[in-house]
C-alpha positions in Angstrom: -28.1 -124.3 42.6 -29.3 -121.0 44.0 -31.3 -122.6 46.7 -31.6 -123.6 49.7 -31.7 -123.4 53.4 -32.3 -127.1 53.6 -29.2 -129.2 54.3 -27.2 -130.2 51.2 -27.8 -133.9 52.0 -31.5 -133.4 52.0 -31.5 -131.4 48.8 -30.1 -134.4 47.0 -33.2 -136.4 47.9 -35.3 -134.1 45.6 -35.6 -134.8 41.9 -34.0 -132.4 39.4 -37.4 -131.1 38.2 -38.3 -129.9 41.7 -34.8 -128.4 42.3 -35.0 -126.5 39.0 -38.4 -125.1 40.1 -37.0 -124.0 43.5 -34.1 -122.2 41.8 -36.5 -120.5 39.4 -38.6 -119.2 42.3 -35.5 -117.6 44.0 -33.5 -116.4 41.0 -36.2 -115.3 38.6 -39.2 -114.6 40.8 -37.2 -113.2 43.7 -38.8 -115.3 46.4 -36.8 -116.0 49.5 -35.0 -119.3 50.0 -37.4 -120.1 52.9 -40.3 -119.8 50.5 -38.6 -122.1 48.0 -37.9 -124.7 50.7 -41.6 -124.6 51.8 -42.6 -125.3 48.2 -40.2 -128.3 48.0 -41.5 -129.8 51.2 -45.1 -129.3 50.3 -44.5 -130.8 46.8 -42.7 -133.8 48.3 -45.7 -134.6 50.5 -48.0 -134.5 47.5 -45.8 -136.8 45.3 -45.2 -139.1 48.2 -49.0 -139.4 48.5 -49.4 -140.2 44.8 -46.7 -142.8 45.0 -48.4 -144.9 47.8 -52.0 -144.2 47.0 -53.8 -147.4 46.1 -51.1 -149.6 47.7 -53.0 -149.7 51.1 -56.5 -149.0 52.4 -55.1 -147.0 55.3 -52.6 -144.3 54.4 -52.4 -143.2 58.0 -50.3 -146.3 58.6 -47.8 -145.3 56.0 -44.5 -143.8 57.1 -44.3 -140.9 54.6 -40.9 -139.9 55.8 -39.4 -143.1 54.3 -40.9 -142.6 50.8 -38.4 -141.4 48.2 -39.4 -139.3 45.3 -35.9 -139.0 43.8 -37.1 -140.9 40.7 -39.9 -138.5 40.0 -40.0 -137.6 36.3 -41.7 -134.9 34.1 -44.0 -137.6 32.8 -45.1 -138.3 36.4 -45.9 -134.6 36.9 -47.7 -134.4 33.6 -49.9 -137.4 34.4 -51.4 -135.6 37.4 -55.1 -134.7 37.0 -57.4 -132.3 38.9 -59.1 -135.3 40.6 -55.7 -136.4 42.0 -55.3 -133.0 43.6 -58.9 -132.9 45.0 -58.4 -136.3 46.5 -55.1 -135.2 48.0 -56.6 -132.1 49.6 -59.3 -134.2 51.1 -56.7 -136.7 52.4 -54.5 -134.1 54.2 -57.6 -132.5 55.7 -59.2 -135.7 57.0 -56.4 -138.1 57.6 -53.5 -135.7 58.2 -55.6 -133.2 60.2 -54.3 -130.2 58.2 -56.3 -127.0 59.0 -57.4 -124.7 56.3 -54.3 -122.5 56.3 -52.0 -125.5 56.0 -54.1 -126.9 53.1 -54.2 -123.5 51.5 -50.4 -123.3 51.6 -50.0 -126.7 50.1 -52.5 -125.8 47.3 -50.5 -122.6 46.6 -47.3 -124.7 46.3 -49.0 -126.9 43.7 -50.4 -124.0 41.8 -47.0 -122.3 41.7 -45.3 -125.5 40.5 -47.8 -126.3 37.8 -47.9 -122.7 36.6 -44.1 -123.0 36.2 -44.4 -126.2 34.2 -47.3 -125.2 32.0 -47.1 -121.4 31.6 -43.4 -120.6 32.0 -41.6 -123.7 30.7 -44.3 -125.1 28.4 -43.3 -128.6 29.5 -46.8 -130.0 30.0 -50.1 -129.6 28.0 -52.4 -128.8 30.9 -52.5 -127.3 34.4 -54.3 -129.8 36.7 -54.7 -127.0 39.4 -57.1 -125.1 37.1 -60.6 -125.4 38.4 -59.6 -126.8 41.8 -61.0 -124.6 44.6 -58.6 -123.4 47.3 -59.6 -123.8 50.9 -60.8 -120.6 52.6 -58.1 -118.9 54.6 -58.8 -119.0 58.3 -58.9 -115.7 60.0 -57.2 -115.9 63.4 -56.3 -113.0 65.5 -52.6 -112.7 66.2 -51.2 -112.9 69.7 -49.7 -109.6 70.9 -48.7 -107.7 74.0 -50.8 -104.9 75.5 -49.2 -101.6 75.9 -48.7 -102.3 79.6 -47.1 -105.6 78.9 -44.8 -104.1 76.2 -43.6 -101.6 78.8 -43.1 -104.3 81.4 -41.0 -106.3 78.9 -38.8 -103.3 78.2 -38.5 -102.7 81.9 -37.4 -106.3 82.4 -34.5 -105.7 80.0 -33.4 -102.5 81.8 -33.6 -104.2 85.1 -31.2 -107.0 84.1 -28.1 -105.1 85.3 -26.0 -108.3 85.4 -26.2 -108.9 81.6 -23.2 -107.8 79.6 -25.4 -107.4 76.5 -28.2 -105.5 78.2 -27.8 -102.4 76.0 -27.8 -104.5 72.8 -30.8 -106.5 73.9 -32.8 -103.4 74.9 -32.1 -101.9 71.5 -33.2 -105.0 69.7 -36.5 -105.4 71.6 -37.1 -101.7 71.4 -36.8 -101.9 67.6 -39.2 -104.9 67.4 -41.8 -103.1 69.5 -41.5 -99.7 67.9 -40.9 -100.5 64.2 -42.3 -104.0 63.8 -39.4 -105.1 61.7 -39.0 -108.8 61.0 -36.4 -111.0 62.6 -34.4 -111.4 59.4 -34.5 -107.7 58.8 -33.0 -107.0 62.3 -30.3 -109.6 61.9 -29.4 -108.2 58.5 -28.9 -104.6 59.7 -25.4 -103.1 59.1 -23.8 -100.0 60.5 -24.4 -98.4 57.2 -28.1 -99.2 57.3 -28.8 -96.0 59.3 -28.9 -92.3 58.5 -26.4 -90.2 60.3 -29.0 -88.8 62.7 -30.7 -92.2 63.2 -33.9 -91.0 61.8 -34.3 -93.8 59.3 -32.9 -97.2 58.5 -32.9 -99.4 55.4 -33.9 -103.0 55.8 -34.1 -105.9 53.4 -37.4 -107.7 53.7 -39.0 -110.7 52.0 -37.7 -111.4 48.5 -34.7 -109.1 49.2 -37.0 -106.1 48.7 -35.5 -103.0 50.3 -37.6 -100.5 52.3 -37.1 -97.5 54.5 -38.2 -97.6 58.1 -38.6 -94.4 60.1 -37.4 -94.4 63.7 -39.2 -92.7 66.7 -37.5 -91.1 69.7 -37.4 -94.2 71.8 -35.8 -96.2 69.0 -33.2 -93.5 68.5 -32.3 -93.3 72.2 -31.9 -97.1 72.4 -29.8 -97.2 69.3 -27.6 -94.3 70.5 -27.0 -96.1 73.8 -26.0 -99.3 71.9 -23.8 -97.5 69.4 -21.6 -96.1 72.3 -20.7 -99.7 73.1 -20.7 -101.0 69.5 -18.3 -98.4 68.2 -16.0 -98.3 71.3 -12.7 -100.0 70.4 -12.3 -100.8 74.1 -15.2 -103.3 73.9 -15.5 -104.2 70.2 -12.5 -105.2 68.1 -14.0 -106.5 65.0 -14.1 -104.7 61.6 -17.4 -106.5 60.8 -20.0 -104.1 59.4 -22.9 -106.0 61.2 -24.9 -103.7 63.5 -25.9 -106.2 66.1 -23.0 -108.5 67.2 -22.9 -111.7 69.1 -20.6 -112.4 72.0 -18.0 -113.6 69.5 -18.2 -110.3 67.7 -19.8 -111.7 64.6 -23.3 -110.9 63.1 -25.9 -112.0 65.6 -27.8 -115.1 64.6 -31.7 -115.4 64.4 -31.5 -118.2 67.0 -29.7 -115.9 69.5 -32.2 -113.1 69.0 -35.0 -115.5 69.6 -33.3 -116.8 72.7 -32.9 -113.2 74.0 -36.6 -112.4 73.4 -37.7 -115.5 75.2 -35.4 -114.8 78.1 -36.9 -111.4 78.7 -40.5 -112.5 78.1 -40.0 -115.0 81.0 -38.3 -112.5 83.2 -41.3 -110.2 82.6 -43.7 -112.9 83.6 -45.0 -113.2 80.0 -43.6 -116.7 79.2 -45.7 -119.7 78.3 -48.2 -117.8 76.2 -46.8 -118.7 72.8 -45.3 -115.3 72.3 -42.3 -114.9 70.0 -40.2 -112.5 68.0 -42.9 -112.3 65.4 -45.5 -111.6 68.0 -43.6 -108.4 68.8 -44.2 -107.4 65.2 -47.9 -108.0 65.8 -47.7 -105.9 69.0 -46.2 -102.9 67.1 -48.9 -103.0 64.4 -51.7 -103.4 67.0 -50.5 -100.6 69.3 -50.1 -98.3 66.3 -53.6 -99.0 65.1 -55.2 -98.9 68.5 -53.8 -95.4 69.0 -56.5 -94.3 66.6 -54.0 -92.1 64.8 -52.6 -94.5 62.2 -54.7 -95.1 59.1 -55.0 -98.7 57.9 -53.4 -97.8 54.6 -50.4 -96.2 56.3 -50.1 -99.3 58.5 -49.9 -101.5 55.4 -47.0 -99.3 54.0 -45.2 -99.2 57.3 -45.2 -103.0 57.8 -44.9 -103.9 54.2 -47.9 -106.2 54.3 -48.5 -108.0 51.1 -52.2 -107.4 51.0 -55.0 -105.4 52.7 -56.4 -108.6 54.1 -53.3 -109.1 56.3 -53.7 -105.5 57.5 -57.3 -105.9 58.3 -56.5 -108.5 61.0 -55.6 -105.5 63.2 -59.0 -103.9 62.6 -60.6 -107.0 64.1 -58.6 -106.5 67.2 -59.8 -103.0 67.6 -63.3 -104.1 66.8 -63.1 -106.4 69.8 -61.9 -103.6 72.0 -64.8 -101.4 70.8 -67.3 -104.1 71.6 -65.8 -104.5 75.1 -66.0 -100.7 75.6 -69.7 -100.8 74.6 -70.4 -103.5 77.0 -68.8 -101.5 79.9 -71.3 -98.7 79.4 -73.2 -98.5 82.7 -76.5 -98.4 80.7 -75.6 -101.7 79.0 -77.5 -103.9 81.5 -80.3 -101.5 82.2 -83.8 -102.8 81.6 -86.7 -100.4 81.3 -90.1 -101.9 81.2 -92.6 -100.9 78.6 -95.7 -99.1 79.7 -98.7 -101.4 79.6 
């Protein structure tokens, strides 16, 4: 089994047909294990719904977590009709309170699964997702730091002179804010990921796709400072090739990086706003675009966004700023009466 990041004991609760599908998405399609796990969890919710539908008038009283789908068969999957999916989508929207984006993701999981059964494996004679409309994707503006707040966050790290990992922590946060790399990409960095002059680095993104990220002056300075410690045998004794190390001199974990970011967000007075590591990625993209010197197509390439729609989120942020600037024009509230 090539998958999964779910615990082994939980994987065993899924029927073989779903586990085979999850393996296919990772091994053949090149999706991440995280994506495969999301597919499994979404599909489990759907087949749990089908199992108890009709047994009670109020499904909100059903404890879905206690429903096993281990006995799900190919015949059960083949029996699903478009109407079953439509009713399910209505159920999770009204009774489960799923918003458009959550329902869109669940619909995508169903489409991927039935495309696999019908088109790729030829195990069923129809695809019940055909003709079923997908919910519209909700457009929400991402949370991000302003330029002043980003500077304040970096200053908070530099001011923490009592921290033994200050140089490492500053380098990590500087990379997030300057390059917009993802958490998994930062954790996966090796000493060999960088050019000799620290002008570029190679990262592995979603689906293990490798890309080159260029480094600006601030990123290089932060990395140079950290490397003096990282490569000093007086402080580091491991032969591990990982670039960012934990206190135990092993590759730093995503959880530790998240903890470090939250620590300094709070020290900078920016806690409690729902900010996270991923929001630092949004910050990098937003600040680049707000500079007025980065074309939207270049932004798409830098951040490896999957589609232009994702990139266009940042144009909405700038649109808001432009509207605010217009409103601040001193002539904005001027009223000149017409000649009678």
